[in-house]
Structures are given as C-alpha cells and as structure tokens.
VEXKE-225876 format. One record per residue (C-alpha): residue in one letter; x, z, y. Coordinates in nm, 2 decimals, always signed. Example, Ala and Ser with C-alpha at 12.3 -4.5 7.8 and 13.67 -1.06 7.14 Angstrom:
// VEXKE-225876
  residu      xx      zz      yy
       a   +1.23   +0.78   -0.45
       s   +1.37   +0.71   -0.11
END
This chain:
// VEXKE-225876
  residu      xx      zz      yy
       m   +0.21   -0.22   +1.68
       k   +0.41   -0.58   +1.68
       v   +0.24   -0.88   +1.83
       l   +0.34   -1.25   +1.82
       i   +0.18   -1.48   +2.07
       a   +0.17   -1.83   +1.97
       e   +0.09   -2.05   +2.27
       d   +0.26   -2.39   +2.39
       e   +0.19   -2.35   +2.75
       l   +0.49   -2.16   +2.92
       l   +0.31   -2.00   +3.20
       e   +0.01   -1.92   +2.95
       r   +0.25   -1.73   +2.72
       k   +0.44   -1.54   +3.00
       a   +0.10   -1.42   +3.15
       m   -0.02   -1.30   +2.80
       r   +0.30   -1.14   +2.73
       k   +0.30   -0.95   +3.12
       f   -0.06   -0.85   +3.04
       l   -0.01   -0.71   +2.69
       e   +0.28   -0.51   +2.79
       d   +0.13   -0.36   +3.12
       n   -0.19   -0.25   +2.95
       f   -0.06   -0.14   +2.59
       t   +0.23   +0.11   +2.58
       d   +0.24   +0.13   +2.20
       l   +0.26   -0.23   +2.16
       t   +0.57   -0.45   +2.10
       v   +0.57   -0.81   +2.19
       v   +0.83   -0.95   +1.89
       g   +0.83   -1.31   +1.97
       e   +0.65   -1.62   +2.14
       a   +0.60   -1.96   +1.94
       v   +0.56   -2.26   +2.12
       n   +0.35   -2.45   +1.86
       g   +0.20   -2.40   +1.52
       r   +0.49   -2.49   +1.32
       r   +0.70   -2.23   +1.48
       a   +0.45   -1.98   +1.45
       i   +0.43   -2.01   +1.10
       e   +0.81   -1.94   +1.07
       m   +0.82   -1.63   +1.33
       a   +0.54   -1.49   +1.12
       e   +0.75   -1.50   +0.80
       e   +1.07   -1.37   +1.00
       l   +0.92   -1.12   +1.22
       q   +0.63   -1.00   +1.01
       p   +0.40   -0.92   +1.31
       n   +0.07   -0.68   +1.24
       v   -0.11   -0.94   +1.49
       i   -0.08   -1.30   +1.64
       l   -0.24   -1.42   +1.95
       m   -0.30   -1.81   +1.83
       d   -0.40   -2.07   +2.07
       i   -0.61   -2.32   +1.90
       k   -0.50   -2.63   +2.05
       m   -0.11   -2.69   +1.99
       p   +0.10   -2.99   +1.93
       g   +0.17   -3.08   +1.58
       i   +0.02   -2.81   +1.34
       n   -0.30   -2.66   +1.55
       g   -0.37   -2.30   +1.55
       l   -0.65   -2.32   +1.28
       e   -0.40   -2.50   +1.06
       a   -0.13   -2.23   +1.11
       i   -0.38   -1.93   +1.07
       e   -0.46   -2.08   +0.72
       s   -0.08   -2.13   +0.64
       i   +0.02   -1.75   +0.75
       h   -0.28   -1.61   +0.60
       e   -0.20   -1.76   +0.27
       k   +0.13   -1.57   +0.26
       n   +0.08   -1.27   +0.47
       p   -0.29   -1.17   +0.44
       g   -0.22   -0.87   +0.63
       i   -0.16   -1.01   +0.94
       k   -0.44   -1.01   +1.21
       f   -0.53   -1.28   +1.43
       i   -0.70   -1.30   +1.76
       l   -0.77   -1.67   +1.86
       v   -0.74   -1.78   +2.22
       s   -0.93   -2.10   +2.30
       a   -1.03   -2.29   +2.62
       y   -1.33   -2.46   +2.43
       d   -1.63   -2.26   +2.36
       s   -1.71   -2.44   +2.02
       f   -1.89   -2.28   +1.75
       a   -1.73   -2.50   +1.49
       y   -1.40   -2.35   +1.55
       a   -1.53   -2.03   +1.55
       k   -1.69   -2.07   +1.25
       q   -1.40   -2.21   +1.07
       a   -1.19   -1.91   +1.22
       m   -1.44   -1.67   +1.09
       k   -1.40   -1.82   +0.73
       m   -1.01   -1.71   +0.75
       g   -1.09   -1.38   +0.84
       v   -1.03   -1.39   +1.24
       k   -1.27   -1.14   +1.35
       e   -1.18   -1.18   +1.76
       y   -1.22   -1.51   +1.97
       i   -1.10   -1.50   +2.32
       l   -1.21   -1.78   +2.57
       k   -0.99   -1.90   +2.84
       p   -0.98   -1.80   +3.12
       s   -1.10   -1.46   +2.98
       k   -1.17   -1.16   +3.17
       k   -0.93   -0.84   +3.14
       e   -1.17   -0.59   +3.02
       e   -1.26   -0.88   +2.74
       t   -0.91   -0.93   +2.63
       i   -0.84   -0.53   +2.62
       r   -1.15   -0.45   +2.42
       a   -1.05   -0.74   +2.14
       v   -0.70   -0.61   +2.14
       l   -0.82   -0.23   +2.08
       r   -1.05   -0.34   +1.79
       v   -0.80   -0.50   +1.60
       k   -0.54   -0.26   +1.70
       k   -0.79   +0.00   +1.54
       e   -0.82   -0.21   +1.24
       v   -0.46   -0.24   +1.19
       k   -0.40   +0.16   +1.23
       e   -0.70   +0.19   +0.95
       e   -0.54   -0.06   +0.71
       q   -0.19   +0.14   +0.76
       a   -0.34   +0.45   +0.68
       r   -0.52   +0.36   +0.38
       t   -0.19   +0.17   +0.24
       e   +0.02   +0.47   +0.33
       r   -0.24   +0.72   +0.13
       t   -0.23   +0.47   -0.18
       r   +0.14   +0.49   -0.14
       n   +0.17   +0.86   -0.12
       s   -0.07   +0.90   -0.42
       s   +0.14   +0.67   -0.63
       l   +0.47   +0.82   -0.54
       i   +0.32   +1.15   -0.64
       a   +0.22   +1.04   -0.96
       k   +0.53   +0.88   -1.04
       e   +0.71   +1.20   -0.92
       l   +0.50   +1.39   -1.17
       f   +0.57   +1.16   -1.43
       l   +0.96   +1.16   -1.38
       t   +0.95   +1.51   -1.37
       k   +0.78   +1.56   -1.70
       l   +1.00   +1.29   -1.86
       m   +1.31   +1.47   -1.75
       k   +1.19   +1.79   -1.90
       n   +1.07   +1.63   -2.23
       e   +0.71   +1.65   -2.19
       i   +0.59   +1.30   -2.21
       g   +0.39   +1.21   -2.52
       n   +0.35   +0.91   -2.73
       d   -0.03   +0.88   -2.55
       t   +0.14   +0.80   -2.18
       k   +0.25   +0.46   -2.24
       e   -0.02   +0.31   -2.09
       l   +0.04   +0.53   -1.78
       q   +0.42   +0.42   -1.79
       q   +0.29   +0.05   -1.79
       t   +0.07   +0.14   -1.46
       l   +0.32   +0.36   -1.28
       f   +0.60   +0.11   -1.35
       p   +0.50   -0.24   -1.46
       l   +0.80   -0.40   -1.36
       f   +1.08   -0.18   -1.49
       r   +1.43   -0.34   -1.52
       s   +1.69   -0.05   -1.46
       a   +1.71   +0.29   -1.30
       f   +1.99   +0.54   -1.25
       f   +2.04   +0.93   -1.11
       l   +2.22   +1.05   -0.82
       a   +2.29   +1.40   -0.80
       a   +2.45   +1.57   -0.49
       s   +2.63   +1.92   -0.48
       d   +2.48   +1.97   -0.12
       e   +2.16   +1.88   +0.07
       r   +2.29   +1.80   +0.43
       l   +2.03   +1.49   +0.52
       s   +1.64   +1.54   +0.56
       g   +1.43   +1.38   +0.31
       k   +1.33   +1.14   +0.56
       a   +1.71   +1.03   +0.66
       i   +1.76   +0.98   +0.27
       d   +1.46   +0.77   +0.28
       e   +1.58   +0.54   +0.54
       w   +1.90   +0.51   +0.39
       i   +1.78   +0.45   +0.03
       s   +1.55   +0.19   +0.16
       q   +1.79   -0.03   +0.29
       i   +1.95   -0.08   -0.05
       t   +1.72   -0.08   -0.32
       d   +1.35   -0.16   -0.42
       d   +1.20   +0.16   -0.46
       k   +1.29   +0.53   -0.46
       w   +1.17   +0.87   -0.55
       i   +1.34   +1.23   -0.43
       y   +1.29   +1.57   -0.56
       r   +1.47   +1.87   -0.60
       l   +1.51   +2.06   -0.88
       e   +1.73   +2.34   -0.77
       e   +1.80   +2.51   -0.43
       g   +2.07   +2.34   -0.27
       q   +2.07   +2.04   -0.48
       l   +1.96   +1.68   -0.39
       i   +1.85   +1.45   -0.71
       i   +1.76   +1.10   -0.63
       a   +1.59   +0.87   -0.90
       v   +1.64   +0.51   -0.82
       i   +1.45   +0.23   -1.00
       s   +1.59   -0.08   -0.91
       e   +1.61   -0.46   -1.01
       s   +1.93   -0.53   -0.83
       v   +2.14   -0.24   -0.95
       k   +2.22   -0.28   -1.31
       d   +2.58   -0.24   -1.35
       k   +2.85   +0.05   -1.31
       a   +3.00   -0.08   -1.02
       a   +2.70   -0.12   -0.81
       v   +2.61   +0.22   -0.91
       l   +2.93   +0.37   -0.80
       k   +2.89   +0.19   -0.45
       l   +2.57   +0.36   -0.39
       a   +2.71   +0.71   -0.50
       r   +3.01   +0.64   -0.25
       r   +2.79   +0.55   +0.03
       l   +2.56   +0.85   -0.03
       q   +2.87   +1.07   -0.05
       m   +2.99   +0.94   +0.28
       q   +2.66   +0.99   +0.46
       l   +2.66   +1.37   +0.31
       g   +3.02   +1.44   +0.44
       d   +3.36   +1.57   +0.31
       d   +3.25   +1.89   +0.13
       a   +2.98   +1.70   -0.09
       y   +3.02   +1.57   -0.44
       v   +2.77   +1.31   -0.56
       g   +2.74   +1.24   -0.94
       a   +2.59   +0.93   -1.09
       g   +2.43   +0.88   -1.44
       y   +2.50   +0.56   -1.62
       p   +2.21   +0.27   -1.53
       a   +1.94   +0.29   -1.81
       e   +1.75   -0.01   -1.89
       r   +1.47   +0.19   -2.06
       l   +1.26   +0.48   -1.91
       e   +1.31   +0.67   -2.23
       d   +1.66   +0.70   -2.16
       l   +1.62   +0.84   -1.82
       p   +1.64   +1.20   -1.93
       n   +2.00   +1.12   -2.05
       c   +2.09   +0.95   -1.71
       y   +1.96   +1.25   -1.54
       h   +2.18   +1.50   -1.73
       q   +2.47   +1.24   -1.71
       a   +2.45   +1.28   -1.29
       l   +2.43   +1.68   -1.32
       q   +2.72   +1.68   -1.55
       a   +2.90   +1.45   -1.31
       v   +2.85   +1.68   -1.02
       k   +3.00   +1.97   -1.19
       h   +3.30   +1.78   -1.33
       l   +3.38   +1.63   -1.01
       e   +3.34   +2.01   -0.82
       q   +3.60   +2.13   -1.12
       m   +3.84   +1.87   -1.11
       g   +3.84   +1.82   -0.71
       n   +4.04   +1.51   -0.73
       s   +3.76   +1.27   -0.64
       k   +3.40   +1.30   -0.44
       f   +3.20   +1.07   -0.64
       g   +3.19   +0.91   -1.00
       f   +3.03   +0.92   -1.35
       p   +3.08   +1.22   -1.59
       p   +3.37   +1.19   -1.83
       v   +3.28   +0.97   -2.10
       e   +3.45   +0.81   -2.42
       f   +3.70   +0.56   -2.32
       s   +3.61   +0.19   -2.35
       r   +3.92   -0.05   -2.36
       n   +3.78   -0.37   -2.28
       s   +3.47   -0.22   -2.05
       i   +3.74   -0.04   -1.80
       l   +3.96   -0.35   -1.80
       e   +3.67   -0.58   -1.70
       d   +3.56   -0.30   -1.43
       i   +3.89   -0.31   -1.26
       l   +3.92   -0.69   -1.27
       l   +3.57   -0.76   -1.14
       e   +3.62   -0.51   -0.87
       v   +3.95   -0.65   -0.76
       v   +3.86   -1.01   -0.75
       s   +3.56   -0.91   -0.56
       g   +3.81   -0.76   -0.32
       s   +3.69   -0.40   -0.35
       d   +3.96   -0.15   -0.35
       t   +3.79   +0.17   -0.37
       i   +3.58   +0.14   -0.66
       a   +3.87   -0.07   -0.86
       q   +4.08   +0.27   -0.78
       h   +3.83   +0.47   -0.95
       f   +3.83   +0.27   -1.25
       l   +4.22   +0.30   -1.24
       a   +4.18   +0.65   -1.24
       e   +3.97   +0.66   -1.53
       m   +4.22   +0.45   -1.73
       w   +4.50   +0.64   -1.65
       q   +4.34   +0.96   -1.83
       n   +4.37   +0.75   -2.15
       k   +4.75   +0.85   -2.23
       h   +4.75   +0.69   -2.58
       a   +4.66   +0.36   -2.46
       k   +4.78   +0.35   -2.12
       t   +5.10   +0.16   -2.14
       e   +4.93   -0.13   -2.34
       l   +4.63   -0.15   -2.12
       l   +4.85   -0.14   -1.80
       q   +5.04   -0.43   -1.92
       e   +4.73   -0.61   -2.02
       l   +4.59   -0.53   -1.68
       f   +4.89   -0.70   -1.50
       f   +4.88   -1.04   -1.67
       r   +4.51   -1.07   -1.68
       l   +4.48   -1.00   -1.32
       k   +4.75   -1.26   -1.22
       q   +4.57   -1.49   -1.44
       e   +4.23   -1.41   -1.26
       l   +4.35   -1.43   -0.93
       q   +4.56   -1.77   -0.98
       k   +4.27   -1.90   -1.13
       r   +4.07   -1.87   -0.79
       d   +4.37   -2.00   -0.60
       i   +4.45   -1.65   -0.47
       q   +4.83   -1.55   -0.45
       p   +4.90   -1.21   -0.66
       p   +5.10   -0.95   -0.53
       e   +5.47   -1.06   -0.50
       t   +5.60   -0.76   -0.69
       a   +5.73   -0.69   -1.06
       m   +5.50   -0.49   -1.28
       p   +5.48   -0.15   -1.15
       d   +5.62   +0.19   -1.30
       m   +5.42   +0.27   -1.61
       d   +5.46   +0.63   -1.53
       s   +5.38   +0.60   -1.15
       y   +5.01   +0.62   -1.09
       q   +5.08   +0.56   -0.71
       d   +5.26   +0.25   -0.77
       w   +4.99   +0.11   -0.96
       a   +4.72   +0.21   -0.70
       e   +4.93   +0.04   -0.42
       y   +4.95   -0.28   -0.66
       i   +4.55   -0.27   -0.69
       k   +4.51   -0.22   -0.31
       l   +4.78   -0.51   -0.25
       a   +4.59   -0.75   -0.47
       s   +4.25   -0.63   -0.34
       l   +4.38   -0.70   +0.01
       n   +4.50   -1.07   -0.10
       v   +4.17   -1.13   -0.20
       q   +3.97   -1.02   +0.13
       h   +4.25   -1.23   +0.30
       h   +4.15   -1.54   +0.08
       f   +3.79   -1.49   +0.17
       q   +3.85   -1.44   +0.53
       s   +4.06   -1.74   +0.54
       q   +3.81   -1.95   +0.37
       d   +3.55   -1.82   +0.61
       k   +3.78   -1.95   +0.88
       i   +3.79   -2.31   +0.73
       e   +3.43   -2.33   +0.67
       r   +3.35   -2.22   +1.05
       a   +3.63   -2.47   +1.15
       k   +3.47   -2.75   +0.93
       k   +3.11   -2.65   +1.10
       f   +3.31   -2.67   +1.46
       i   +3.41   -3.03   +1.36
       h   +3.03   -3.15   +1.26
       d   +2.93   -3.03   +1.59
       h   +3.17   -3.15   +1.81
       y   +3.32   -3.48   +1.66
       h   +3.22   -3.63   +1.96
       e   +3.43   -3.44   +2.18
       p   +3.82   -3.51   +2.21
       i   +3.91   -3.21   +1.99
       s   +4.26   -3.16   +1.84
       l   +4.42   -2.93   +1.57
       e   +4.53   -2.71   +1.84
       d   +4.19   -2.67   +1.96
       v   +4.05   -2.59   +1.62
       s   +4.33   -2.35   +1.51
       f   +4.31   -2.17   +1.84
       r   +3.96   -2.11   +1.76
       s   +4.00   -2.02   +1.40
       e   +4.25   -1.77   +1.54
       l   +4.56   -1.90   +1.33
       s   +4.86   -2.08   +1.43
       p   +4.85   -2.46   +1.40
       n   +5.09   -2.49   +1.12
       y   +4.94   -2.24   +0.91
       f   +4.59   -2.36   +0.98
       s   +4.70   -2.73   +0.88
       n   +4.82   -2.63   +0.57
       l   +4.54   -2.39   +0.48
       f   +4.28   -2.69   +0.60
       k   +4.45   -2.93   +0.37
       e   +4.45   -2.68   +0.07
       s   +4.09   -2.62   +0.14
       t   +3.96   -2.94   +0.18
       g   +4.20   -3.17   +0.01
       e   +4.25   -3.37   +0.35
       t   +4.46   -3.34   +0.63
       f   +4.27   -3.20   +0.99
       i   +4.30   -3.58   +1.09
       d   +4.16   -3.74   +0.80
       y   +3.90   -3.47   +0.79
       l   +3.78   -3.53   +1.16
       t   +3.81   -3.93   +1.11
       h   +3.61   -3.92   +0.83
       i   +3.33   -3.73   +1.00
       r   +3.35   -3.95   +1.31
       l   +3.33   -4.28   +1.08
       l   +3.03   -4.15   +0.88
       k   +2.82   -4.09   +1.19
       a   +2.95   -4.44   +1.33
       k   +2.79   -4.58   +1.03
       e   +2.47   -4.40   +1.08
       f   +2.49   -4.53   +1.46
       l   +2.52   -4.91   +1.33
       q   +2.26   -4.89   +1.08
       s   +2.01   -4.75   +1.34
       n   +2.08   -5.08   +1.55
       k   +1.99   -4.89   +1.86
       y   +2.34   -4.90   +2.07
       s   +2.62   -5.13   +2.15
       l   +2.94   -5.10   +1.95
       k   +3.12   -4.99   +2.28
       e   +2.85   -4.69   +2.30
       i   +2.89   -4.60   +1.93
       c   +3.29   -4.58   +2.00
       f   +3.24   -4.35   +2.28
       m   +2.96   -4.14   +2.09
       v   +3.20   -4.04   +1.79
       g   +3.47   -3.95   +2.01
       y   +3.71   -4.25   +2.04
       k   +3.80   -4.40   +2.41
       d   +3.95   -4.76   +2.30
       p   +3.67   -4.95   +2.13
       n   +3.95   -5.16   +1.98
       y   +4.13   -4.87   +1.82
       f   +3.79   -4.78   +1.68
       s   +3.74   -5.11   +1.54
       r   +4.07   -5.12   +1.38
       v   +4.01   -4.75   +1.23
       f   +3.68   -4.83   +1.09
       k   +3.79   -5.16   +0.92
       k   +4.10   -4.94   +0.76
       y   +3.86   -4.69   +0.62
       f   +3.56   -4.94   +0.49
       s   +3.74   -5.26   +0.48
       l   +3.49   -5.43   +0.76
       s   +3.50   -5.45   +1.10
       p   +3.19   -5.24   +1.25
       k   +3.04   -5.57   +1.35
       q   +3.07   -5.71   +0.99
       y   +2.92   -5.38   +0.87
       q   +2.63   -5.39   +1.08
       k   +2.55   -5.75   +1.01
       k   +2.57   -5.68   +0.62
       i   +2.32   -5.36   +0.67
       l   +2.09   -5.56   +0.87
       k   +2.06   -5.86   +0.64
       k   +1.97   -5.59   +0.34
END
C-alpha cells in the first residue's frame, strides 16, 4: 500500500514516516508534502492509496487539499490528522468521505487501528476492482474468440458497444514461440498500450490482440512487433496484422498475423513483419520517408526490403526515394548523406544509404537537444561569469563547432544571446524599482556598471536610468 504524508512540520513528518515504516512492513511511504498545494501535486504524480493529511497547513489547508484531490482521484483514502478536537472539522471531513480522524498527539494504538481500518478498505476495493476487471477481460476474450471464428451474429451490436465503447484501432501479433509467461507479457504490453487480451489458439503459439488508441499505423505496429520479438529471443518470429479501425475487420487482421508468421519462418530473412501484400507505391515511399526523418533506421530498412521485392517498379521508386529523401532532410535543415545515388542493383548500398540518412537525423536531434540544454544553462546562470568555452564544454562539443551550431539554431551568436538574456533580466529588475543600478549590474552578470550602462543603451537606445524613469512615469 502506498502512503503519502502531508504535514508542514518537519519533525512531525519524519516522526510519522518512522512510525509507519516501523509498524507496517507492507506499507510504503512514497512521499512527503510540505503543504496543501504540494499534496495535490504529489497525489496526482504518485497516485498513493492513502494520504495522511494535516488540517492546518499554510496556503491551501488540509480540507481544501482533500476536496481537490478527491475530485480528480476519488479512489484515494484519507486519514485526517489535527491538533484541534473540532466537530466542525470532523463533520466537513466526513462529507468528503474521510472516515478516519486522528487527534495530535495520538496514541500509538489509535493510529495503528486507524491505518489498519483504511488498509482493509483499500484491499477490499482492490479485490472488487480486480474481480470486475477479470470478468470484463473474460467477456472480451470470449467475444474476440467468437469474432475470429465468425460466430458473431447481428444481435451482438449492443454487447460490442458495452465491451468496446471507445474502439479506435486494433491489431494482432502472433508469435511462433512462447518464451514469456502470461504475467511477463502482461507487464511488457501494459507499458506500451491502453489494453490487451492474450489467449492461445494452438500449442506453442502466442496470439496477442491489442486494442489501442495510440497505435494506428503500420510503422507503430512494426515497432511493437520488433520489441516483442526481441523479448522472445533470436529463434522467435513475430507476425503482425495490419491495424483495423473496425471490430468486424479483426478476423482479417488475425489471419494476417498468422500468415505473416508462416511467411517469416519460410523466408528466414526477417524475424518480424507483416504478411506479403499487394505492393502500394505511394504507401511504401511514404513509410520509408516517415521512418528516416524520424531517425528510425530499423523499420525503414524493413520497408526498403519490401520495396526491393517489386522488381518492375524498383528503379523508378529508388530514384524517387533518393530525391524525395534529400528534399525532406533539407526541409528540416538536416544534412543528407554526402554520397551519390547508390547502385540500383545493390540492396546493400541502399541499406547503407538509409542507415546514413537515419544517423544524420539522429545526430541532428542530439545536436538540437544539446543546444536546448545550453540555452537552459544560460537562462539559469546568466548572472555568473559564463563563457562560450564553459557552455561548449558542458555540451560536449568543441567551442568552434558549438559556436556555429548555436548560431545556426538560434539565429544569434552565443555572446549576443547571453547579452540579450542579461539585459531582459536587467529590465525586469529596473521595473521592480527595488535595486540600485550597481546592484542590478552585478545581478545580471556584469562587473563594471559603466560598461553595463553602455551595453544597455546600445540595445535599448536609453541608459538604465532613463529607462527606469520612463517606466516609473507610466
């Protein structure tokens, strides 16, 4: 059971934590909130089962925090802790569903009994939820099994709406081997999608039906197929069915997954994929382009292999791919591979070209990430004597390369960017009218007030004093 402690007094917090950890081995204190606002944030972030909430806290008090948390997370239980034996507090708390009210200082036995009662309530609710969930899963599993066997009649529309009210997309994955336990598959797939049903139709074969709002395109399905294949091991093959946007299309998707496994085992050149289908020129080009500009080499290579099988249109398609890919990369300010068009008859050359293009995209993303981190460092440390060398060192880039990359990304040199940030902060301090010009000079990273004034005037055509007078007049 996960517990959050919300108490503004440090000693009280630590004492309560120690008490809980010493007396309850199956309880985990997941966090400590110092006020009501932080309790609301941590409840959303940590999703505890129980919150021990002090009433009197600065800002948002305990009762207000309970009301806010209960609105978003009605399943969280509360134990109210108070130094005041007030009927009004207790009455208000009961209206919000709080069943335990501990007075400070409380006796050890009273606190233990209160925690045990709430713990029992949490376990009973979890058991009810699990029973409901299992019943729902069994019903859905039976429905899908009947659907696969074409045993669903016209009178099942209502049942379909009940079981799958928000159906958006679904697909099947079929594995040629069963290496993971049901629990391990549960854990793996729960991390990547909204819901799942696992059932076996034949000995030694794993079939997974995935209902998901987030996975709607072929590339996303392939990525999941690849991840499952890696989980199962080198000897396993994972076939995928094309995502279906209607439940009635699922039988076709199911057979596609089974067909894909057989095809993969026969061919032996790939461990995961879709069944062989009629070639779609526009679709395959767009699939490759999408994956490369996302920096995904593995899935792009899979689509390239699919394109290579179409011998009639291969040359024309490869030419279009070369020029389209160059355009797409340049449009995103990414350098295309510095090579000529690969040999039309060399699959290896084209695979290498796709790999180089994907690496360039990855490098671009990494460089942009480093520039964003450099900008954040400047924003956080503008008041310190930072230099181009300092920031480039932190970015793990040479000063010269960092300087060029920074200007290319921001449109400003490093010095201009730093100066701009410092002067904007100086304007804020001048507007507050709390500090002297000398203090502001030091607060924004300058050592010489005269130099600071000259730079300020150069940027804003007003000296700091003139700017402050103008602002204060308004």
